[in-house]
Structure formats: structure tokens, C-alpha cells
N, C-alpha and C positions, 0 to 999 in steps of 0.2 A: 440456452442453458435452462436448467430446471428452476422451479420456484424457490428452492432453498439456496439461492445464490448468496454467498457471503462477500462482503467487501473488506479489504484490508488497507490500512493507511499507515505510512511511515513518514513522519515529518522530520526534516533536518534543517540545520542552519548551514546553508551552502550547498552548491550543486554537487561537489565531490562526494559528500556523504549520501546524497540522494541516488547518485549513479551507482555507488558502491552497494548501497542497500538493495536497489532494484536488481542489480546483477545477481546478488546472492539469493534474493527472493525467487527469481525465475529459475535458478539452478536447484533450489531446495525442494520445490513442490510444483505440482501441476496447476499453476495459476496463470491467468492472463493479465498482462499489463493493460490498464485502461487509460491512465491519464497521469500527466505531471502538471502540478499546479504551483505557480509562484504567487505569493501574496505580498511581496515586498519585504524589505529588511533582511534579505537573503534567505528567507524561509521558503523551503521547497517541500512539497508533499508528493509522494508517489502513491498511486492507487492501483490495487490489483483486485481481481475477482476469481472465484472458484468455489469449490466445496469447502465447507467450514473447516475441516481438519487441515486441508491443504493451505488455506489462507492463514490459519493460525500458525502453522509451521513456518510458512514463508515470512510472515510478519516478525515472528520471534527471531529468525535467522537474519533478516534484514536489519532489525533493531540492533542486534549484537554487532553486526558489521559496521553500522554507522557509529555506534558508541565507541568502537575501537579507534576510530579516527577523531573522536570527540565532537561529533556533530549531531547526535540524536537529540531531538526535542520531545517527540511524543509518538505514540502508536495507538491505533484503535482497530477493532474488528467489529463489524456489524454482521452477525449471522442472519441469514434469511432477510436481507434488506428489502424494505418496502419499495414498490415501483416509484413512488414519489422521490425517494432518495436518489435513485438513478437519474430521474429527471433533474433534480437539483444540481447534480454534478455534471450533467450534460452528456450522459451516455445511455445507450439502450440496454435494457435488462436482457 
């Protein structure tokens, strides 16, 4: 992917919300699923990457889907993420 790779995060409480959010995210825009992270306490984060506009659209749609079932915790988008961020989450840019 090009240098302007964006990362999108949707965090939910519970696996059901994470799966629902990810399904909608992948159907909404041309993004790539990178990783699912569990941090305990039933918190699950799904991470996608792609062009900024696609990531923004997918995160907004995923957040809406998770919120409908009451499990949305937070979202974040990092446009043009630095190489070290990719290293931190354990994926290649």
C-alpha cells in the first residue's frame, strides 16, 4: 500500500458488537481487515486499513452498527499512520 495508509479502530464491549462492526466495515468500503485485539474485560477492538476516505466511511458505519446493539465503546482513525504505529500493533505497513 502507499505511504498514505490510514488505520481505523472500532472498540466494543463484547465479541458480538465487534463482529457486527467488522462485517459492516468490510461491506461499506474498500478496506482491509488487519487485526482483532482483546484486552480483557470483554473489550474487543477491530482494526482496518486503507485510504483515508474508505477507512473513515467504514469506521463510521461500523460504529453505527455496534451502537445499534449497544456495544460501541470508541472509534479512532489515524490518517497516514507512521511506520512505528504499524510496528506497535504488530502488522506490516
